[in-house]
C-alpha positions as CSV (number, residue, x, y, z in Angstrom):
1,X,16.4,8.0,-3.9
2,X,17.5,11.3,-2.6
3,X,15.7,12.5,0.5
4,X,16.5,16.1,-0.3
5,X,13.2,16.3,-2.2
6,X,10.1,17.6,-0.4
7,X,8.0,14.7,0.6
8,X,4.8,14.3,-1.4
9,X,3.3,12.3,1.5
10,X,4.0,12.2,5.2
11,X,2.1,10.0,7.6
12,X,2.9,11.1,11.1
13,X,2.1,9.1,14.3
14,X,-1.3,8.0,12.8
15,X,-3.6,6.2,15.2
16,X,-6.9,4.8,14.1
17,X,-9.5,2.9,16.1
18,X,-12.5,1.0,14.7
19,X,-15.7,1.2,16.7
20,X,-16.9,-2.4,17.6
21,X,-19.4,-3.8,20.0
22,X,-17.0,-4.2,22.9
23,X,-15.3,-0.8,22.5
24,X,-12.5,0.2,20.2
25,X,-10.3,-2.0,18.1
26,X,-7.0,-0.1,18.1
27,X,-5.7,-1.1,14.7
28,X,-3.2,1.6,13.9
29,X,-0.8,2.5,16.7
30,X,1.4,5.5,15.6
31,X,2.2,4.8,11.9
32,X,5.0,6.9,10.4
33,X,5.7,6.7,6.6
34,X,7.3,9.2,4.2
35,X,7.1,9.2,0.4
36,X,9.0,11.5,-1.9
37,X,8.1,12.4,-5.5
38,X,9.2,9.7,-7.9
39,X,9.9,7.3,-5.1
40,X,8.7,3.7,-4.9
41,X,7.8,2.8,-1.4
42,X,7.0,-0.7,-0.2
43,X,4.8,-1.7,2.8
44,X,5.2,-5.3,3.8
45,X,3.9,-7.4,6.7
46,X,1.6,-10.3,7.4
47,X,-2.1,-10.2,6.8
48,X,-4.0,-8.1,9.4
49,X,-1.1,-5.8,10.3
50,X,-2.9,-2.6,9.0
51,X,-1.3,-2.0,5.6
52,X,-4.6,-1.5,3.7
53,X,-6.2,0.5,6.5
54,X,-3.2,2.8,6.4
55,X,-3.5,3.6,2.7
56,X,-7.3,3.8,2.8
57,X,-7.1,6.5,5.5
58,X,-5.0,8.6,3.1
59,X,-8.0,8.9,0.8
60,X,-10.6,8.9,3.5
61,X,-12.4,5.9,2.1
62,X,-12.9,3.9,5.2
63,X,-16.5,3.2,6.4
64,X,-17.8,6.6,7.5
65,X,-18.8,6.8,11.2
66,X,-17.2,3.5,12.0
67,X,-13.7,4.7,13.1
68,X,-12.0,7.5,15.0
69,X,-8.5,9.0,14.6
70,X,-7.4,10.1,18.0
71,X,-4.0,11.3,16.9
72,X,-1.9,11.8,13.8
73,X,-1.5,13.7,10.5
74,X,-1.6,12.7,6.9
75,X,0.2,15.4,5.0
76,X,-0.3,15.3,1.2
77,X,1.8,18.1,-0.4
78,X,1.8,19.8,3.0
79,X,-2.0,19.6,3.5
80,X,-3.6,17.4,6.1
81,X,-6.1,15.1,4.3
82,X,-7.7,14.3,7.7
83,X,-8.8,18.0,7.8
84,X,-10.0,18.2,4.2
85,X,-13.7,18.6,3.4
86,X,-15.5,16.3,1.0
87,X,-14.9,18.6,-2.0
88,X,-11.2,18.9,-1.3
89,X,-10.9,15.1,-0.8
90,X,-12.9,14.5,-4.0
91,X,-10.4,16.6,-6.0
92,X,-7.5,14.6,-4.6
93,X,-9.1,11.3,-5.4
94,X,-10.2,12.3,-9.0
95,X,-7.0,14.0,-10.1
96,X,-4.0,13.4,-7.9
97,X,-4.0,10.0,-6.2
98,X,-5.2,6.7,-7.7
99,X,-5.5,3.4,-6.0
100,X,-5.5,-0.2,-7.3
101,X,-7.7,-2.1,-4.9
102,X,-7.0,-5.6,-3.7
103,X,-10.6,-6.9,-4.4
104,X,-11.5,-6.1,-8.0
105,X,-15.0,-7.5,-7.7
106,X,-15.8,-5.0,-5.0
107,X,-14.2,-2.1,-7.0
108,X,-16.2,-2.6,-10.2
109,X,-19.9,-1.8,-10.4
110,X,-21.7,-4.9,-11.7
111,X,-24.6,-3.0,-13.5
112,X,-22.3,-0.9,-15.8
113,X,-20.1,-2.1,-18.6
114,X,-16.3,-1.9,-18.3
115,X,-16.4,0.9,-21.0
116,X,-19.0,2.9,-19.1
117,X,-17.0,2.8,-15.9
118,X,-13.7,3.7,-17.5
119,X,-15.2,6.4,-19.7
120,X,-16.5,8.0,-16.5
121,X,-13.0,8.0,-15.0
122,X,-11.6,9.5,-18.2
123,X,-14.4,12.2,-18.3
124,X,-13.6,13.4,-14.8
125,X,-9.8,13.4,-15.1
126,X,-7.7,16.5,-16.1
127,X,-6.5,14.7,-19.2
128,X,-10.1,13.8,-20.3
129,X,-11.6,17.3,-19.9
130,X,-12.1,19.1,-23.2
131,X,-11.7,15.9,-25.2
132,X,-14.3,14.4,-27.5
133,X,-16.1,11.1,-26.6
134,X,-14.0,9.3,-29.3
135,X,-10.8,10.7,-27.8
136,X,-11.7,9.5,-24.3
137,X,-12.7,6.1,-25.7
138,X,-9.2,5.8,-27.2
139,X,-7.7,6.7,-23.8
140,X,-9.7,3.8,-22.3
141,X,-8.7,1.4,-25.0
142,X,-5.0,2.3,-24.7
143,X,-5.2,1.7,-20.9
144,X,-6.7,-1.7,-21.4
145,X,-3.9,-2.5,-23.9
146,X,-1.3,-1.4,-21.3
147,X,-2.4,-4.2,-19.0
148,X,-2.0,-6.9,-21.7
149,X,-5.7,-7.6,-22.3
150,X,-6.2,-8.6,-25.9
151,X,-9.1,-7.3,-28.0
152,X,-9.9,-4.2,-25.8
153,X,-12.8,-3.2,-28.1
154,X,-14.6,-6.4,-27.1
155,X,-13.8,-6.0,-23.4
156,X,-15.1,-2.4,-23.6
157,X,-18.6,-3.7,-23.9
158,X,-18.4,-6.5,-21.3
159,X,-19.9,-6.4,-17.8
160,X,-17.6,-7.3,-14.9
161,X,-19.4,-10.6,-14.4
162,X,-18.2,-11.7,-17.9
163,X,-14.6,-11.4,-16.8
164,X,-12.4,-13.7,-14.8
165,X,-10.9,-12.5,-11.5
166,X,-7.5,-11.9,-13.1
167,X,-9.1,-9.9,-16.0
168,X,-11.1,-7.7,-13.5
169,X,-7.9,-7.1,-11.6
170,X,-6.2,-5.9,-14.7
171,X,-9.2,-3.6,-15.5
172,X,-8.8,-2.0,-12.1
173,X,-5.1,-1.5,-12.8
174,X,-6.0,0.0,-16.2
175,X,-8.4,2.5,-14.5
176,X,-5.6,3.6,-12.1
177,X,-2.9,4.1,-14.8
178,X,-5.2,5.6,-17.4
179,X,-4.6,9.2,-16.3
180,X,-1.7,11.2,-15.0
181,X,-1.5,11.1,-11.2
182,X,1.1,12.3,-8.7
183,X,0.8,9.3,-6.3
184,X,-0.4,5.7,-7.1
185,X,-1.3,3.3,-4.3
186,X,-1.1,-0.4,-5.3
187,X,-2.7,-2.7,-2.8
188,X,-1.5,-6.2,-3.8
189,X,-1.9,-5.5,-7.5
190,X,-0.8,-9.1,-8.4
191,X,-3.8,-10.7,-6.6
192,X,-5.6,-13.2,-8.8
193,X,-3.0,-12.9,-11.6
194,X,-0.8,-15.7,-12.8
195,X,2.9,-15.2,-12.4
196,X,3.6,-14.2,-16.0
197,X,0.9,-11.5,-16.1
198,X,1.9,-10.4,-12.6
199,X,5.4,-9.8,-13.8
200,X,4.2,-7.8,-16.8
201,X,1.9,-5.7,-14.7
202,X,4.7,-5.0,-12.2
203,X,7.0,-3.9,-15.0
204,X,4.3,-1.7,-16.4
205,X,3.9,0.0,-13.0
206,X,7.6,0.4,-12.7
207,X,7.9,2.0,-16.2
208,X,5.0,4.4,-15.6
209,X,6.5,5.6,-12.3
210,X,9.7,6.4,-14.1
211,X,8.1,8.0,-17.2
212,X,5.6,10.1,-15.2
213,X,7.8,10.9,-12.2
214,X,5.0,9.9,-9.9
215,X,5.3,8.2,-6.5
216,X,4.2,4.7,-5.8
217,X,3.2,2.9,-2.6
218,X,3.3,-0.8,-3.1
219,X,1.5,-3.0,-0.6
220,X,2.7,-6.6,-0.8
221,X,3.1,-9.8,1.1
222,X,6.0,-10.8,-1.1
223,X,9.5,-9.7,-0.1
224,X,10.7,-10.6,-3.6
225,X,8.3,-8.2,-5.2
226,X,9.3,-5.5,-2.8
227,X,12.9,-6.1,-3.4
228,X,12.4,-5.9,-7.2
229,X,10.1,-2.9,-7.4
230,X,10.8,-0.5,-4.5
231,X,13.4,2.0,-3.5
232,X,12.6,1.7,0.2
233,X,10.6,-0.6,2.4
234,X,8.4,-0.1,5.5
235,X,7.9,-3.3,7.6
236,X,4.6,-3.1,9.5
237,X,3.6,-5.2,12.4
238,X,0.2,-4.9,14.3
239,X,-0.5,-1.4,13.2
240,X,2.9,0.2,13.5
241,X,6.1,0.5,11.4
242,X,8.8,-1.5,13.2
243,X,11.6,-1.0,10.6
244,X,12.1,1.2,7.5
245,X,15.1,1.4,5.3
246,X,16.3,1.8,1.6
247,X,15.5,-1.6,0.0
248,X,19.2,-2.6,-0.5
249,X,20.0,-1.7,3.0
250,X,17.1,-3.7,4.5
251,X,18.1,-6.8,2.6
252,X,21.7,-6.3,3.6
253,X,21.0,-6.0,7.3
254,X,17.8,-6.5,9.3
255,X,17.6,-5.1,12.8
256,X,14.1,-5.8,14.1
257,X,13.4,-9.3,15.3
258,X,10.1,-9.3,13.3
259,X,11.9,-8.4,10.1
260,X,14.5,-11.1,10.8
261,X,11.7,-13.6,11.2
262,X,10.1,-12.6,7.9
263,X,13.4,-13.1,6.1
264,X,14.0,-16.5,7.7
265,X,10.4,-17.6,6.7
266,X,11.2,-17.2,3.0
267,X,11.8,-20.6,1.3
268,X,15.3,-21.1,-0.1
269,X,15.6,-22.0,-3.8
270,X,18.8,-23.9,-2.9
271,X,16.7,-26.3,-0.8
272,X,16.0,-26.9,2.8
273,X,12.4,-25.5,2.7
274,X,11.4,-22.9,5.2
275,X,14.1,-22.5,7.7
276,X,12.0,-21.0,10.5
277,X,8.7,-19.3,11.3
278,X,7.4,-16.7,13.8
279,X,5.8,-18.1,16.8
280,X,2.2,-16.9,17.6
281,X,-0.1,-14.5,15.9
282,X,-0.9,-10.8,15.8
283,X,-2.4,-9.4,19.0
284,X,-6.1,-8.8,19.6
285,X,-6.6,-5.1,18.7
286,X,-9.3,-4.8,21.4
287,X,-6.7,-5.6,24.1
288,X,-3.3,-4.8,22.5
289,X,-0.1,-5.3,24.5
290,X,0.9,-2.3,26.7
291,X,4.4,-2.0,25.3
292,X,5.9,-3.2,22.1
293,X,3.2,-5.1,20.2
294,X,5.6,-7.7,19.0
295,X,6.9,-8.4,22.5
296,X,4.6,-11.5,23.2
297,X,6.1,-13.2,20.1
298,X,9.7,-11.9,20.4
299,X,12.4,-14.2,21.7
300,X,14.5,-11.2,22.9
301,X,11.7,-9.3,24.7
302,X,12.6,-7.9,28.1
303,X,10.6,-6.2,30.9
304,X,11.1,-2.9,29.2
305,X,9.6,-4.2,26.0
306,X,6.5,-5.4,27.8
307,X,6.0,-2.0,29.5
308,X,7.0,0.6,27.0
309,X,6.6,1.1,23.3
310,X,9.9,1.7,21.4
311,X,10.0,4.7,19.0
312,X,11.1,4.5,15.4
313,X,14.6,5.9,15.4
314,X,17.3,6.4,12.7
315,X,20.4,4.3,13.3
316,X,22.3,5.5,10.1
317,X,22.1,5.0,6.4
318,X,18.4,6.0,6.4
319,X,17.8,2.8,8.4
320,X,15.1,3.2,11.1
321,X,14.0,0.7,13.7
322,X,11.7,0.5,16.6
323,X,13.4,-1.8,19.1
324,X,15.0,-1.5,22.5
325,X,17.5,-4.3,21.8
326,X,19.0,-3.4,18.5
327,X,22.6,-4.2,19.6
328,X,21.5,-7.7,20.8
329,X,19.8,-8.5,17.5
């Protein structure tokens, strides 16, 4: 993927703190991510490292009044979404950026049918405006077919409670891909799907990105999914990107101790089980480490790591890493 294109999205030094009883939970600690038009960008990392919080902050859909952003920018097409008013953000959400949520049961309204909810999305989209009700209904049915749900006419009249978890997840994906968008955010889109349907959905997303020249942010716990679907990968740990590189480059050479640990934790098909794990757990965000947040778990941490936070720097071939001991690794 050429980096000569103008980025469609730039997250710059984003810090986000949630208000809690004891003070502030400092979840995001200077996140930096760049996405270009037509690029598929992966965000990987263990649960609780801030992946979903990062992408929700792009659309401003975190609980209002429960967080502060002391520093950072989120530039979408050059405009800072953090400074947009509700009308401007609404326009971005309804016509330019779509998101597939990780929890389909929370994303679907239980009192409306699938058809009613999807028709509302179609009605408020650029593609749906000016079309008849019958034409919008066909848009909805085609989207349901695209996610491999049989008999879409029957599903159209169902309520969410009548669908399995996997079916609800596919409906959420159908709602996201139904209209043309410039950027799609997929937060673990394979959740609750069996491996066959998951593979079909991933291939559908891949095809749509190519056909529509849109950008994709794929959040996943699976390094295999990231390797198959993305052009570049950002490895997150405890609210910050510790390593970023083109996908092939990252799998060829890992530089950060956390990334190395993730790779070593993947079971080998040739046998031997899991070779190693990563000692410890993510830090308490109320009292995060002073320096590198991975230092308490890192076998190569020095006094410098405990006292200072390393910056994400380019070491060549588009490979960036935030570590003081790259040569040693």
